[in-house]
VMD Tcl script that builds the backbone (N, CA, C; Angstrom):
set m [mol new atoms 312]
animate dup $m
set s [atomselect $m all]
$s set {name element resname resid chain x y z} {
  {N N MET 1 A -74.717 -58.415 -37.823}
  {CA C MET 1 A -73.642 -58.069 -38.850}
  {C C MET 1 A -73.530 -56.916 -38.372}
  {N N PHE 2 A -74.132 -55.982 -37.416}
  {CA C PHE 2 A -73.991 -54.609 -37.534}
  {C C PHE 2 A -72.360 -54.706 -36.443}
  {N N PHE 3 A -72.589 -55.777 -35.401}
  {CA C PHE 3 A -71.339 -55.690 -34.195}
  {C C PHE 3 A -70.176 -55.957 -35.073}
  {N N ALA 4 A -69.904 -56.834 -36.139}
  {CA C ALA 4 A -68.860 -56.906 -36.323}
  {C C ALA 4 A -68.470 -55.765 -37.511}
  {N N ALA 5 A -69.440 -55.111 -38.258}
  {CA C ALA 5 A -69.197 -53.721 -38.852}
  {C C ALA 5 A -69.184 -52.967 -37.952}
  {N N ASN 6 A -69.579 -52.028 -37.105}
  {CA C ASN 6 A -69.007 -51.209 -36.121}
  {C C ASN 6 A -67.653 -51.717 -35.391}
  {N N PHE 7 A -67.432 -52.916 -35.290}
  {CA C PHE 7 A -65.797 -53.322 -34.431}
  {C C PHE 7 A -65.199 -53.330 -35.583}
  {N N VAL 8 A -65.254 -53.521 -37.017}
  {CA C VAL 8 A -64.161 -53.122 -37.700}
  {C C VAL 8 A -64.264 -51.618 -38.106}
  {N N SER 9 A -65.258 -50.648 -37.950}
  {CA C SER 9 A -65.035 -49.669 -38.082}
  {C C SER 9 A -64.110 -48.966 -37.010}
  {N N ALA 10 A -64.411 -49.283 -35.991}
  {CA C ALA 10 A -63.532 -48.818 -34.877}
  {C C ALA 10 A -61.777 -48.958 -34.831}
  {N N LEU 11 A -62.156 -50.196 -35.288}
  {CA C LEU 11 A -60.548 -50.734 -35.121}
  {C C LEU 11 A -60.167 -49.785 -36.310}
  {N N ALA 12 A -60.914 -49.551 -37.170}
  {CA C ALA 12 A -59.646 -48.761 -38.949}
  {C C ALA 12 A -59.611 -47.345 -38.059}
  {N N GLU 13 A -60.359 -46.886 -37.092}
  {CA C GLU 13 A -60.375 -45.480 -36.686}
  {C C GLU 13 A -58.937 -45.560 -35.497}
  {N N VAL 14 A -59.095 -46.390 -34.714}
  {CA C VAL 14 A -58.100 -46.827 -34.323}
  {C C VAL 14 A -56.409 -47.024 -34.794}
  {N N PHE 15 A -56.504 -47.468 -35.662}
  {CA C PHE 15 A -55.295 -47.424 -36.483}
  {C C PHE 15 A -55.032 -46.292 -37.504}
  {N N ASP 16 A -56.179 -45.337 -37.670}
  {CA C ASP 16 A -55.612 -44.016 -38.514}
  {C C ASP 16 A -55.595 -43.259 -37.263}
  {N N TYR 17 A -55.828 -43.271 -36.131}
  {CA C TYR 17 A -55.279 -42.502 -35.004}
  {C C TYR 17 A -53.631 -42.689 -34.553}
  {N N LEU 18 A -53.403 -44.041 -34.480}
  {CA C LEU 18 A -52.023 -44.503 -34.327}
  {C C LEU 18 A -51.122 -44.031 -35.026}
  {N N LEU 19 A -51.568 -44.450 -36.597}
  {CA C LEU 19 A -50.650 -43.967 -37.350}
  {C C LEU 19 A -50.528 -42.622 -37.723}
  {N N THR 20 A -51.262 -41.611 -37.345}
  {CA C THR 20 A -51.471 -40.250 -37.629}
  {C C THR 20 A -50.693 -39.752 -36.195}
  {N N PHE 21 A -50.546 -40.604 -34.791}
  {CA C PHE 21 A -49.672 -40.317 -34.000}
  {C C PHE 21 A -48.014 -40.609 -34.196}
  {N N TYR 22 A -48.205 -41.571 -35.009}
  {CA C TYR 22 A -46.965 -41.920 -34.932}
  {C C TYR 22 A -46.125 -40.937 -36.391}
  {N N MET 23 A -46.818 -40.665 -37.383}
  {CA C MET 23 A -46.458 -39.521 -38.047}
  {C C MET 23 A -45.971 -38.696 -37.466}
  {N N TRP 24 A -46.485 -37.846 -36.733}
  {CA C TRP 24 A -46.373 -36.641 -36.101}
  {C C TRP 24 A -44.929 -36.918 -34.919}
  {N N VAL 25 A -44.514 -38.181 -34.950}
  {CA C VAL 25 A -43.450 -38.365 -34.037}
  {C C VAL 25 A -42.448 -38.476 -34.867}
  {N N VAL 26 A -42.302 -39.128 -35.944}
  {CA C VAL 26 A -41.443 -39.234 -37.190}
  {C C VAL 26 A -41.017 -37.750 -37.500}
  {N N ILE 27 A -42.093 -36.707 -37.558}
  {CA C ILE 27 A -41.478 -35.243 -38.221}
  {C C ILE 27 A -40.893 -34.726 -36.550}
  {N N ILE 28 A -41.582 -34.799 -35.663}
  {CA C ILE 28 A -40.701 -34.114 -34.406}
  {C C ILE 28 A -39.462 -34.895 -34.333}
  {N N ARG 29 A -39.091 -36.205 -34.703}
  {CA C ARG 29 A -37.982 -36.902 -34.249}
  {C C ARG 29 A -37.090 -35.965 -36.089}
  {N N SER 30 A -37.601 -35.850 -37.007}
  {CA C SER 30 A -36.790 -35.281 -38.155}
  {C C SER 30 A -36.415 -33.488 -37.654}
  {N N LEU 31 A -37.310 -33.172 -36.844}
  {CA C LEU 31 A -37.070 -31.489 -36.719}
  {C C LEU 31 A -35.957 -31.824 -35.574}
  {N N LEU 32 A -36.011 -32.600 -34.556}
  {CA C LEU 32 A -34.804 -32.698 -33.569}
  {C C LEU 32 A -33.740 -32.644 -33.914}
  {N N SER 33 A -33.741 -33.396 -35.251}
  {CA C SER 33 A -32.268 -33.685 -35.765}
  {C C SER 33 A -31.378 -32.572 -36.300}
  {N N TRP 34 A -32.208 -31.413 -36.783}
  {CA C TRP 34 A -31.928 -30.459 -36.824}
  {C C TRP 34 A -31.229 -29.349 -35.683}
  {N N VAL 35 A -31.681 -29.709 -34.594}
  {CA C VAL 35 A -31.199 -28.790 -33.304}
  {C C VAL 35 A -30.187 -29.781 -32.589}
  {N N SER 36 A -29.703 -29.366 -31.399}
  {CA C SER 36 A -29.161 -30.434 -30.526}
  {C C SER 36 A -29.844 -30.554 -29.341}
  {N N PRO 37 A -31.194 -31.206 -28.990}
  {CA C PRO 37 A -31.644 -30.978 -27.912}
  {C C PRO 37 A -30.801 -31.511 -26.724}
  {N N ASP 38 A -31.352 -31.901 -25.359}
  {CA C ASP 38 A -30.521 -32.621 -24.400}
  {C C ASP 38 A -30.973 -33.659 -24.621}
  {N N PRO 39 A -29.955 -34.379 -24.769}
  {CA C PRO 39 A -30.213 -36.174 -24.873}
  {C C PRO 39 A -31.054 -36.384 -23.485}
  {N N TYR 40 A -30.860 -35.937 -22.540}
  {CA C TYR 40 A -31.457 -36.458 -21.030}
  {C C TYR 40 A -32.826 -35.794 -20.851}
  {N N ASN 41 A -33.300 -35.173 -21.833}
  {CA C ASN 41 A -34.572 -34.853 -21.792}
  {C C ASN 41 A -35.852 -36.010 -21.861}
  {N N SER 42 A -36.430 -36.362 -21.101}
  {CA C SER 42 A -37.298 -37.435 -21.307}
  {C C SER 42 A -38.442 -37.380 -22.485}
  {N N ILE 43 A -38.779 -36.414 -23.125}
  {CA C ILE 43 A -39.473 -36.267 -24.120}
  {C C ILE 43 A -38.514 -36.625 -25.319}
  {N N VAL 44 A -37.341 -36.183 -25.485}
  {CA C VAL 44 A -36.502 -36.479 -26.368}
  {C C VAL 44 A -35.734 -37.929 -26.322}
  {N N GLN 45 A -35.650 -38.343 -25.132}
  {CA C GLN 45 A -35.525 -40.132 -24.980}
  {C C GLN 45 A -37.014 -40.898 -25.606}
  {N N PHE 46 A -37.976 -40.328 -25.020}
  {CA C PHE 46 A -39.136 -41.069 -25.822}
  {C C PHE 46 A -39.259 -41.081 -27.454}
  {N N VAL 47 A -39.016 -39.650 -27.909}
  {CA C VAL 47 A -38.977 -39.912 -29.108}
  {C C VAL 47 A -38.034 -40.681 -29.703}
  {N N TYR 48 A -36.846 -40.589 -29.292}
  {CA C TYR 48 A -35.840 -41.544 -30.112}
  {C C TYR 48 A -36.040 -43.031 -29.952}
  {N N ASN 49 A -36.501 -43.446 -28.764}
  {CA C ASN 49 A -36.676 -44.874 -28.253}
  {C C ASN 49 A -38.041 -44.967 -29.309}
  {N N ILE 50 A -38.949 -44.580 -29.438}
  {CA C ILE 50 A -39.972 -45.104 -30.240}
  {C C ILE 50 A -39.537 -45.014 -31.744}
  {N N THR 51 A -38.807 -44.142 -32.247}
  {CA C THR 51 A -38.602 -44.287 -33.814}
  {C C THR 51 A -37.376 -45.016 -33.973}
  {N N GLU 52 A -36.452 -44.924 -33.159}
  {CA C GLU 52 A -35.103 -45.630 -33.554}
  {C C GLU 52 A -35.526 -47.083 -34.027}
  {N N PRO 53 A -36.309 -48.129 -33.342}
  {CA C PRO 53 A -36.418 -49.271 -33.749}
  {C C PRO 53 A -36.621 -49.432 -35.326}
  {N N ILE 54 A -37.696 -48.801 -35.708}
  {CA C ILE 54 A -38.268 -48.553 -37.404}
  {C C ILE 54 A -37.410 -48.014 -37.991}
  {N N PHE 55 A -36.516 -47.033 -37.548}
  {CA C PHE 55 A -35.370 -46.139 -38.382}
  {C C PHE 55 A -34.120 -47.128 -38.701}
  {N N TYR 56 A -33.806 -47.986 -37.445}
  {CA C TYR 56 A -32.590 -48.475 -37.957}
  {C C TYR 56 A -32.551 -49.654 -38.722}
  {N N PRO 57 A -33.584 -50.189 -39.013}
  {CA C PRO 57 A -33.190 -51.262 -40.028}
  {C C PRO 57 A -33.205 -50.937 -41.457}
  {N N ILE 58 A -33.975 -49.577 -41.603}
  {CA C ILE 58 A -33.848 -48.980 -42.939}
  {C C ILE 58 A -33.046 -48.031 -43.059}
  {N N ARG 59 A -32.020 -47.922 -42.087}
  {CA C ARG 59 A -30.934 -47.386 -42.669}
  {C C ARG 59 A -29.692 -48.289 -42.438}
  {N N ARG 60 A -29.708 -49.640 -42.140}
  {CA C ARG 60 A -28.941 -50.498 -42.187}
  {C C ARG 60 A -29.043 -51.029 -43.869}
  {N N MET 61 A -30.458 -50.921 -44.338}
  {CA C MET 61 A -30.444 -51.619 -45.672}
  {C C MET 61 A -30.086 -50.764 -46.545}
  {N N MET 62 A -30.255 -49.281 -46.578}
  {CA C MET 62 A -29.928 -48.452 -47.451}
  {C C MET 62 A -28.870 -47.537 -47.177}
  {N N GLY 63 A -27.957 -47.879 -46.174}
  {CA C GLY 63 A -26.417 -47.603 -46.092}
  {C C GLY 63 A -26.674 -45.712 -46.183}
  {N N ALA 64 A -27.684 -45.642 -44.762}
  {CA C ALA 64 A -27.663 -44.237 -45.000}
  {C C ALA 64 A -26.664 -43.296 -44.601}
  {N N TYR 65 A -25.601 -43.511 -43.822}
  {CA C TYR 65 A -24.494 -42.649 -43.725}
  {C C TYR 65 A -23.440 -42.789 -45.048}
  {N N SER 66 A -23.947 -43.451 -45.838}
  {CA C SER 66 A -22.742 -43.424 -47.027}
  {C C SER 66 A -22.778 -42.454 -47.580}
  {N N THR 67 A -23.910 -41.819 -47.531}
  {CA C THR 67 A -24.670 -40.661 -48.871}
  {C C THR 67 A -24.565 -39.374 -48.044}
  {N N GLY 68 A -24.783 -39.885 -46.848}
  {CA C GLY 68 A -24.556 -38.248 -45.464}
  {C C GLY 68 A -26.376 -37.770 -45.520}
  {N N ILE 69 A -27.002 -38.368 -46.199}
  {CA C ILE 69 A -28.353 -37.940 -45.944}
  {C C ILE 69 A -29.557 -39.168 -45.445}
  {N N ASP 70 A -30.040 -38.934 -44.303}
  {CA C ASP 70 A -30.593 -40.395 -43.761}
  {C C ASP 70 A -32.125 -40.031 -44.381}
  {N N LEU 71 A -32.326 -40.700 -44.917}
  {CA C LEU 71 A -33.561 -41.063 -45.642}
  {C C LEU 71 A -34.909 -41.820 -45.149}
  {N N ALA 72 A -34.680 -42.345 -43.614}
  {CA C ALA 72 A -35.287 -43.304 -43.120}
  {C C ALA 72 A -36.670 -42.348 -42.574}
  {N N PRO 73 A -36.788 -41.423 -42.429}
  {CA C PRO 73 A -37.549 -40.946 -41.849}
  {C C PRO 73 A -38.649 -40.315 -43.127}
  {N N MET 74 A -38.094 -40.248 -44.151}
  {CA C MET 74 A -39.187 -39.740 -45.355}
  {C C MET 74 A -39.474 -41.158 -45.990}
  {N N ILE 75 A -38.966 -42.426 -45.742}
  {CA C ILE 75 A -39.436 -43.850 -46.099}
  {C C ILE 75 A -40.562 -44.248 -45.027}
  {N N VAL 76 A -40.634 -44.001 -43.743}
  {CA C VAL 76 A -41.306 -44.236 -42.860}
  {C C VAL 76 A -42.403 -43.370 -42.920}
  {N N LEU 77 A -42.441 -42.324 -43.506}
  {CA C LEU 77 A -43.482 -41.210 -43.661}
  {C C LEU 77 A -44.683 -41.850 -44.720}
  {N N PHE 78 A -43.303 -42.286 -46.132}
  {CA C PHE 78 A -44.544 -42.704 -47.109}
  {C C PHE 78 A -45.248 -44.230 -46.747}
  {N N ALA 79 A -44.466 -44.820 -46.051}
  {CA C ALA 79 A -45.219 -46.117 -45.480}
  {C C ALA 79 A -46.362 -45.857 -44.603}
  {N N ILE 80 A -46.007 -44.940 -43.504}
  {CA C ILE 80 A -47.458 -44.721 -43.247}
  {C C ILE 80 A -48.459 -44.075 -43.876}
  {N N MET 81 A -48.157 -43.039 -44.795}
  {CA C MET 81 A -49.155 -42.833 -45.898}
  {C C MET 81 A -50.165 -43.484 -46.823}
  {N N PHE 82 A -49.069 -44.673 -47.085}
  {CA C PHE 82 A -49.661 -45.795 -47.598}
  {C C PHE 82 A -50.439 -46.564 -47.049}
  {N N LEU 83 A -50.019 -47.126 -45.659}
  {CA C LEU 83 A -50.960 -47.745 -44.806}
  {C C LEU 83 A -52.143 -46.803 -44.406}
  {N N ARG 84 A -52.227 -45.810 -44.054}
  {CA C ARG 84 A -53.291 -45.094 -44.010}
  {C C ARG 84 A -54.199 -45.139 -45.193}
  {N N LYS 85 A -53.859 -45.038 -46.520}
  {CA C LYS 85 A -54.824 -44.841 -47.536}
  {C C LYS 85 A -55.472 -46.201 -47.859}
  {N N PHE 86 A -54.305 -47.419 -47.436}
  {CA C PHE 86 A -54.356 -48.848 -47.967}
  {C C PHE 86 A -55.108 -49.409 -46.929}
  {N N LEU 87 A -54.543 -49.734 -45.700}
  {CA C LEU 87 A -55.217 -50.416 -44.498}
  {C C LEU 87 A -56.321 -49.474 -44.349}
  {N N VAL 88 A -56.673 -48.694 -43.585}
  {CA C VAL 88 A -57.386 -47.821 -43.295}
  {C C VAL 88 A -58.929 -47.810 -43.911}
  {N N HIS 89 A -58.314 -47.201 -45.129}
  {CA C HIS 89 A -59.837 -47.199 -46.507}
  {C C HIS 89 A -60.743 -48.767 -46.666}
  {N N SER 90 A -59.433 -49.525 -46.379}
  {CA C SER 90 A -60.030 -51.013 -46.701}
  {C C SER 90 A -60.659 -51.404 -45.337}
  {N N LEU 91 A -60.595 -51.099 -44.500}
  {CA C LEU 91 A -60.671 -51.478 -43.076}
  {C C LEU 91 A -62.677 -50.893 -43.121}
  {N N TYR 92 A -62.330 -49.537 -43.376}
  {CA C TYR 92 A -63.794 -48.779 -43.545}
  {C C TYR 92 A -64.886 -49.582 -44.635}
  {N N ASP 93 A -64.050 -49.972 -45.916}
  {CA C ASP 93 A -64.838 -50.486 -46.737}
  {C C ASP 93 A -65.484 -51.820 -46.621}
  {N N ILE 94 A -64.644 -52.278 -45.720}
  {CA C ILE 94 A -64.773 -53.992 -45.151}
  {C C ILE 94 A -66.288 -53.640 -44.302}
  {N N ALA 95 A -66.484 -52.579 -43.141}
  {CA C ALA 95 A -66.899 -52.260 -42.392}
  {C C ALA 95 A -68.285 -51.853 -43.005}
  {N N ALA 96 A -68.398 -51.285 -44.206}
  {CA C ALA 96 A -69.664 -50.765 -45.091}
  {C C ALA 96 A -70.366 -52.187 -45.620}
  {N N GLN 97 A -69.547 -52.910 -45.955}
  {CA C GLN 97 A -70.182 -54.009 -46.592}
  {C C GLN 97 A -70.654 -54.865 -45.707}
  {N N LEU 98 A -69.795 -54.990 -44.308}
  {CA C LEU 98 A -70.555 -56.125 -43.328}
  {C C LEU 98 A -71.840 -55.144 -43.153}
  {N N GLY 99 A -71.724 -53.855 -42.762}
  {CA C GLY 99 A -73.048 -53.209 -42.260}
  {C C GLY 99 A -74.374 -53.014 -43.062}
  {N N SER 100 A -73.707 -53.282 -44.750}
  {CA C SER 100 A -74.971 -53.552 -45.690}
  {C C SER 100 A -75.258 -54.575 -45.906}
  {N N SER 101 A -74.713 -55.670 -45.683}
  {CA C SER 101 A -75.184 -57.118 -45.693}
  {C C SER 101 A -76.411 -57.678 -45.124}
  {N N GLY 102 A -76.239 -57.149 -44.169}
  {CA C GLY 102 A -77.458 -57.583 -43.077}
  {C C GLY 102 A -79.130 -56.849 -43.461}
  {N N ARG 103 A -78.853 -55.897 -44.175}
  {CA C ARG 103 A -80.259 -54.887 -44.162}
  {C C ARG 103 A -80.541 -55.650 -46.244}
  {N N PHE 104 A -82.194 -55.286 -45.760}
  {CA C PHE 104 A -82.852 -55.328 -47.551}
  {C C PHE 104 A -82.762 -54.285 -47.962}
}
mol reanalyze $m
mol bondsrecalc $m
mol representation Tube
mol addrep $m
Protein backbone atom coordinates (compact mmCIF):
# COMPACT_ATOMS: atom_id res chain seq x y z
CA MET A 1 0.00 0.00 0.00
CA PHE A 2 2.94 2.33 0.40
CA PHE A 3 3.16 2.59 -3.40
CA ALA A 4 -0.42 3.84 -3.65
CA ALA A 5 0.10 6.22 -0.74
CA ASN A 6 3.23 7.68 -2.33
CA PHE A 7 1.49 7.98 -5.71
CA VAL A 8 -1.49 9.85 -4.25
CA SER A 9 0.82 12.08 -2.23
CA ALA A 10 2.88 12.91 -5.33
CA LEU A 11 -0.32 13.57 -7.28
CA ALA A 12 -1.47 15.98 -4.58
CA GLU A 13 1.84 17.81 -4.72
CA VAL A 14 1.70 18.11 -8.51
CA PHE A 15 -1.85 19.49 -8.32
CA ASP A 16 -0.71 21.96 -5.67
CA TYR A 17 2.17 23.18 -7.86
CA LEU A 18 -0.07 23.47 -10.93
CA LEU A 19 -2.74 25.39 -9.04
CA THR A 20 -0.13 27.70 -7.52
CA PHE A 21 1.38 28.34 -10.96
CA TYR A 22 -2.02 29.11 -12.45
CA MET A 23 -2.84 31.40 -9.53
CA TRP A 24 0.27 33.46 -10.31
CA VAL A 25 -0.62 33.53 -14.01
CA VAL A 26 -4.08 34.91 -13.13
CA ILE A 27 -2.48 37.55 -10.90
CA ILE A 28 -0.07 38.53 -13.68
CA ARG A 29 -2.98 38.74 -16.13
CA SER A 30 -4.81 41.04 -13.74
CA LEU A 31 -1.75 43.25 -13.40
CA LEU A 32 -1.32 43.35 -17.17
CA SER A 33 -4.85 44.67 -17.54
CA TRP A 34 -3.81 47.84 -15.67
CA VAL A 35 -1.15 48.71 -18.24
CA SER A 36 -1.10 48.47 -22.00
CA PRO A 37 1.48 45.77 -22.74
CA ASP A 38 2.73 44.98 -26.21
CA PRO A 39 0.17 42.47 -27.56
CA TYR A 40 2.85 40.87 -29.76
CA ASN A 41 5.10 40.04 -26.83
CA SER A 42 5.32 36.26 -26.48
CA ILE A 43 4.95 36.35 -22.69
CA VAL A 44 1.83 38.51 -22.90
CA GLN A 45 0.38 36.20 -25.55
CA PHE A 46 1.14 33.16 -23.37
CA VAL A 47 -0.56 34.71 -20.34
CA TYR A 48 -3.62 35.69 -22.39
CA ASN A 49 -3.83 32.30 -24.12
CA ILE A 50 -3.63 30.36 -20.88
CA THR A 51 -6.18 32.45 -18.97
CA GLU A 52 -8.76 33.40 -21.58
CA PRO A 53 -10.30 29.88 -21.90
CA ILE A 54 -11.17 30.06 -18.19
CA PHE A 55 -12.15 33.74 -18.08
CA TYR A 56 -14.42 33.74 -21.13
CA PRO A 57 -17.15 31.38 -19.80
CA ILE A 58 -17.18 33.20 -16.46
CA ARG A 59 -17.51 36.56 -18.18
CA ARG A 60 -20.28 35.23 -20.39
CA MET A 61 -22.24 33.89 -17.40
CA MET A 62 -21.77 37.01 -15.29
CA GLY A 63 -22.13 39.66 -17.96
CA ALA A 64 -18.84 41.17 -16.81
CA TYR A 65 -18.78 44.19 -19.05
CA SER A 66 -22.31 45.33 -18.24
CA THR A 67 -21.08 46.47 -14.81
CA GLY A 68 -17.71 47.73 -16.04
CA ILE A 69 -15.82 45.53 -13.58
CA ASP A 70 -14.31 42.22 -14.63
CA LEU A 71 -14.80 39.81 -11.74
CA ALA A 72 -13.55 36.74 -13.63
CA PRO A 73 -9.99 36.86 -12.19
CA MET A 74 -11.33 37.10 -8.65
CA ILE A 75 -13.71 34.18 -9.19
CA VAL A 76 -10.91 32.09 -10.68
CA LEU A 77 -8.64 32.91 -7.73
CA PHE A 78 -11.37 31.87 -5.28
CA ALA A 79 -11.86 28.63 -7.22
CA ILE A 80 -8.12 27.94 -7.10
CA MET A 81 -8.03 28.58 -3.35
CA PHE A 82 -10.99 26.24 -2.89
CA LEU A 83 -9.36 23.51 -4.97
CA ARG A 84 -6.11 23.85 -3.06
CA LYS A 85 -7.89 23.50 0.28
CA PHE A 86 -10.36 20.82 -0.77
CA LEU A 87 -8.73 18.71 -3.48
CA VAL A 88 -5.08 18.86 -2.45
CA HIS A 89 -5.72 18.40 1.27
CA SER A 90 -8.16 15.56 0.54
CA LEU A 91 -5.54 13.81 -1.55
CA TYR A 92 -2.97 14.22 1.22
CA ASP A 93 -5.48 12.76 3.71
CA ILE A 94 -6.17 9.81 1.40
CA ALA A 95 -2.42 9.23 1.07
CA ALA A 96 -2.05 9.30 4.85
CA GLN A 97 -4.85 6.76 5.27
CA LEU A 98 -3.39 4.51 2.58
CA GLY A 99 0.04 4.72 4.21
CA SER A 100 -1.22 3.89 7.67
CA SER A 101 -3.54 1.07 6.60
CA GLY A 102 -0.66 -1.28 5.78
CA ARG A 103 1.08 -0.89 9.14
CA PHE A 104 0.34 -2.50 12.47
